[in-house]
C-alpha positions in Angstrom: 0.0 0.0 0.0 1.2 3.5 -0.6 1.8 6.4 1.7 -1.0 8.5 0.3 -3.6 5.9 1.2 -2.5 5.8 4.8 -2.3 9.5 5.1 -5.9 9.6 3.8 -6.9 7.1 6.5 -5.2 9.3 9.2 -6.9 12.4 7.7 -10.3 10.7 7.9 -9.9 9.8 11.5 -8.7 13.3 12.5 -11.4 15.0 10.4 -14.2 12.9 11.8 -13.2 13.7 15.3 -12.3 17.4 15.0 -15.6 18.0 13.2 -17.4 16.1 15.9 -15.7 18.2 18.6 -16.7 21.4 16.8 -15.6 23.3 19.9 -16.3 26.6 18.3 -19.8 25.5 17.2 -19.0 26.6 13.6 -20.3 23.5 11.9 -23.3 23.5 14.2 -23.9 27.1 13.1 -23.9 26.3 9.4 -20.3 26.6 8.4 -19.3 24.5 5.4 -18.1 20.9 5.8 -14.6 21.9 5.0 -14.4 24.5 7.7 -11.5 22.8 9.6 -9.8 21.2 6.7 -6.7 23.4 6.8 -6.3 22.8 10.5 -6.8 19.1 10.0 -4.2 18.9 7.3 -1.7 20.8 9.6 -2.5 18.4 12.5 -1.9 15.3 10.3 1.4 16.7 9.0 2.6 17.2 12.6 1.6 13.8 14.0 4.4 11.3 14.0 4.3 7.5 14.9 6.1 8.2 18.2 3.5 10.8 19.4 1.5 9.8 22.4 -1.8 11.2 23.6 -0.3 14.2 25.3 1.8 15.1 22.2 -1.2 14.8 19.9 -3.3 16.9 22.2 -0.6 19.6 22.3 -0.4 19.5 18.4 -4.1 20.0 18.1 -4.0 22.9 20.6 -1.0 24.5 18.9 -2.6 24.2 15.4 -5.9 25.8 16.5 -4.1 28.5 18.4 -2.0 29.2 15.2 -4.9 29.3 12.8 -7.7 30.7 14.9 -5.9 32.6 17.6 -7.5 30.6 20.4 -6.9 27.3 22.1 -9.1 24.3 22.1 -10.2 23.2 25.5 -7.5 20.8 26.7 -10.0 18.5 28.3 -11.8 18.0 25.0 -8.6 17.4 23.0 -7.1 14.9 25.5 -10.4 13.0 25.5 -10.4 13.0 21.7 -6.8 11.8 21.5 -7.2 9.1 24.1 -10.2 7.8 22.2 -8.4 7.8 18.9 -4.6 7.6 19.6 -4.4 3.8 19.0 -6.2 4.1 15.7 -3.9 6.9 14.5 -0.8 5.1 15.7 -1.7 2.0 13.7 -2.2 4.1 10.6 1.1 5.9 11.2 3.0 2.7 11.7 1.8 1.5 8.3 3.0 4.8 6.8 6.5 4.3 8.2 6.6 0.8 6.6 5.8 2.1 3.1 
């Protein structure tokens, strides 16, 4: 399998969950489906196989602070990451093998 396929899988996992978090209620308020796509791409590019839950949570917070000027609620991101870290790690391990 190629690297692009695994990146797509990672992107899908991150997008699904960032959209579900919708901490700023932008999607709920009618924003387009691609509202967070730039931030999600940035997050995916920063996540590495060795990242743990705390690292990924910090990446998410850093990205949203950079792009939107405010931080995600740490409690929300750490819950998200703990729920999805294993899935992301498996996908990233596949990417490293390609």
